[in-house]
N, C-alpha and C positions, 0 to 999 in steps of 0.2 A: 502593577505586579512588581514585587521586589526581586532582587537578584537570586535569593534562595528559591523563590517560586520558579524562576527560570530554570534553575538547575534540576528541578523536579519535572519540568514540562517536557513532554516527548511529542514530537511532531511526526506526522505521516503524510507522505506525498506520493502521487503516482501519475504516470502518463504525461510527462513533460515534453514528449517528442514534438518537434515542429511538424506542421502539416506537410504531407507529400503531395505532389501534383496530382497523382491518381485519386487521392482522397478528395481533393478540391473539386473533382468532376461531379461528385455525388453529395458532398456535404458543404455547408456554408462556412466561411471563415469569419472569425470575430477577433481580429488582432491577436491571434493566438500566441505568437512568439513574444509580443509585448506583455501579455498576461503572465507568461512563464517568468520572464525577467522581473516582473513586478512581485510575483510570489517569492522569487529568490531574494529580492531586496528586503522583503518583509521578514523572511527567516533570518537573514543576517542582522536585522534590527532587533529581533527578539532574542537572539543568542540562546536558543534552547540547549538543553544538555545533549540531546541527540535527535537526529533526523533519520527516520526509516523511509527509504525510497523504494517503492514497490514495482519497479520495472517500467519499461518503455521510457528509459531515460532520454534516448535520442531516437530519431526516425530510422536511421540505418547505422547500426553499431560498428560495422566494418569500415565505415568512412571516417577517417581520423578528423577531417574538417568539421564533422557534425559535433565533435566533442569540445570545440573551443569555448563556447559559453559555459558549458558544464565545468570545464577545467578552471575557469575564472571563479565560478561560484564555489567550487570545492576549496580553492585556495583561500577564499574569504571565510569559509566555515572553519578552516584550520586557524585562521587569525583570531576569530572570536571564541574559539574553544568548543565548537559544536562538532561532536562526533557524527559521522555519516556512514550508515550501513545500507547496503542495497541488494536487491535481487534482480535477476534479468527478466525482462518481458520479451514478447515475441519480436518487437522491433529491434531490440538490442542484438539479436542473433539472426535477423532476417537477411536473406541473400547469401551471406558467407558466414555461417555460424561460428566456425573456428576463429576467424579473424575478429568477428564481433565479440566473442567471448574473451579473446586476448585483450582487446581494447578495454573491455569492461573490467577485467581483472586488474589491469594496470591502475585504474582509478580507484578500485575498491579491493585492496589487497587482502582484507580479512574475509572477503566473500568466499564461500565454499559451494561449488555448483551442485553438491548433493545435500545441501541443507546445513544451516548453522544457527546458533542461538546466541543472543546478547541480552544482558540483564541491566536495567536501569531502575533505581528506586524500587527494587523488589518485583518489578514487572519483567518477566522473561518473554522476549519476542522471538518466536520460532520462525525462521525464514526459509522457505521452500522453493524449489525450482519446478514450476509447472510447464516448462517447455519440454514436455515429455518426448517429443519426436527427436530432439537433439541429444537425448541421453541414451547411452547403451543399455542393454538389458541388465548388465552387471550394475551400472550406476542407478538404474531404476530400483533394483532390489536393495542396493546399499542405502539409498535415500529413504525408502519405505521402512526398512528395518531401523535405521537411525531415528527416524521421526517417531515411530511408535514407542521405541525404548525411551527417547528423550522426554516425551510427554509423561511416561510413567515415572521417570527420574525426577522431573520437575514437581509432580504431584507429591513425591516423597521428600522434597527438599524444603526444610523449614524456613530457609532464607527467601524463598520465592512465595509471594502472596497471590500473584495473578499471572496467568499465561495468555498471551495473544499469539494466534497463529496467522501467518501471512504467506501468500504466494501472489503471482501476478494475475492469473486467470480466475474469474469469479465463478464460484460454484453455482451461484444464483444471480441472475440478472435478467431484466426485461429489455435489454438492448436488442434492437432489431438487427444490428450488424453482427454482434458477437455472441449474444445470448449466454446461456448457462453452460458451464463446462461439466459434462457428465464425468469426465475422468477425474476432475478435482473432487466431485461428489463421491466418487467411488474410492479414491485413494487417500484423500486427506480429511474429509468430513467425519468419517466414523470414529477415528481416534480422537479427534477434537470433541466430538459429542460425548465420548466416554470420559474425557479428561475432567477431573474434579476441579482443577484450577483454571481450565480453559474457559475464558469468559467472552472472548471476542475473536472473530475471524475476519481479517481485513484484506481486501484485494483491490486491484484496479481493473484494467483491460476495457471494461465498459466505461465510456466517458460520461459519467453521471454520478450523482450521489444517490445511493440506494441503501435501504435498511430492511433487513429481513430477520424474522425469528422462526427457527425450525427446531423442534425437539427441545424447546426451552433455551436455545442458544442463539447468540447474536451474530449476525453476518452483516458486514458493511462493505459497500463498494465506494471507492473515493477517487475515481479516475478523472479528477478535475484539474490536473496540473498544466493543461495547455493544449491537449489534443482536441481535434474537431469534435463538436457535440454530435452524439449519435442519437437517432430517433429511438424512442422507447415504445414498447408494445403497450397500448392503452386499451386493448380489447378485453372482454370478460375473461379470456384465457390467461391473462397476465398473472404473474406471481404477486402475492400480497405484500407489496412495498409499504412499509410503515412511514415513509417520508414522501408521500405522494405530492405534497404541496411545496417541498423544498427541492428545486431543480436548478441550482445556479450553474452558470457556465464554467466558472473557475473557482476552485476551493482547495483548502488543505485541512488536515485534522489535527487537533490538539488532544492529547490523552494525559490525564492526571490520575494518580492512584488516590482513592479515598478509602483508607483501611484495606480491606480485601475486596473492595469494589473499584469501579472506574467512573470518572466523569469525562465525558466526551463532548467536544465542541468543534463543530465545523465552521470555519471562517471563510466567507465568500467575498470575492473581489467585487467592489462596486462597479456598476455599469460604466461610470465615467473614469474608472481606473484611479480614483483619488484615495483609495484605501480599502480596508476590509471591514465587513460587518460580521458580528456574531450571528450566524445564520441558523444553526440548528444545534440544540444541546440536549443531551439525555444522560441519565446515570444508569450504570449497571451495578445494582447493589451487591453487597457481599452475599454469597450463597447462604441461605438459611438451611441448615441441616436438621432434619427431623430427629427429635430426641426419642 
C-alpha cells in the first residue's frame, strides 16, 4: 500500500476499554489490554488519514488514570498525521457522566455531544450520541433535528459521494449481554434508511463482528477493540447475521471509497498476537438508480 492509498484509508475502531473486575466474573479474559495496545501499534504503523473511534474508549471515563494509554496513543497519532474523531460510549460516561464527558472532551476537542460530521475523501461520517439517558430533552431534540437535516443536506451536497452513520449502541445485535437498541432503531435508523447516500451504519457496544442488511441497507457491529468477548444468541430467534463464520476476538475496520460505493475490510488480530489477517471483506456497490 503506497502513501497515497494510506491517505485515502479510513479506519474504524470501537470498544477499547480494559476489562472491569465485575465483567471478569462472568466473561473470560484473553489478554485484552495487550490486544488493544497491539491494535494501537498497528494503526500507528499504517498512518491512515483518519481514525473514527466509536465509543467505550476507556472502562471508566471519569477516572483520569484510565486515559494514560489513550493519551500516549493520541500523541503518536498526531506525530504520524492521523486525525482522530470519536463519540462517547456508555463506559465513557459511566458512574460520573459529567466528569467522564469532560475527560472525553479534553481528548477530542472537535467532538460535539449532540452530533457532528466529518468528511474524508468524499465520505461523510455522521457521528451521533446514543447515550440517550445522559442527554437533556432539549439536547435529544437538538440532536434529532440536526441529524435529520444533516442527512438531507449531505444528500444534496455534490462534494459528498457516500454517507456513513455511526453511534455507539448497535440497533441490531445478537449479543446476549447488550442486544439490540430499540431507541437507536427508533431514532437513528429511519433517517438513515431514507438517506440516498447513506450506505453504511457502523456501531460498537456488542463485542463482536456482526453484519446485517435491513431494508436494503448495511449495518455493521465492530466492537472488537479489546473489550471482553460477549456470547451471541445462536438460537433460531437470532437476527440474520451475514458474517456468521467470522467471529474474531479482536479486530478493526478499514473503509475505502470505490466511486460512489465502499470497499470494507475487517482486519483481525492473530491468536499469537504476531500481526493481523485480512479477515472479512465485502463491497457496497454504488447505488443503481432506476431510469
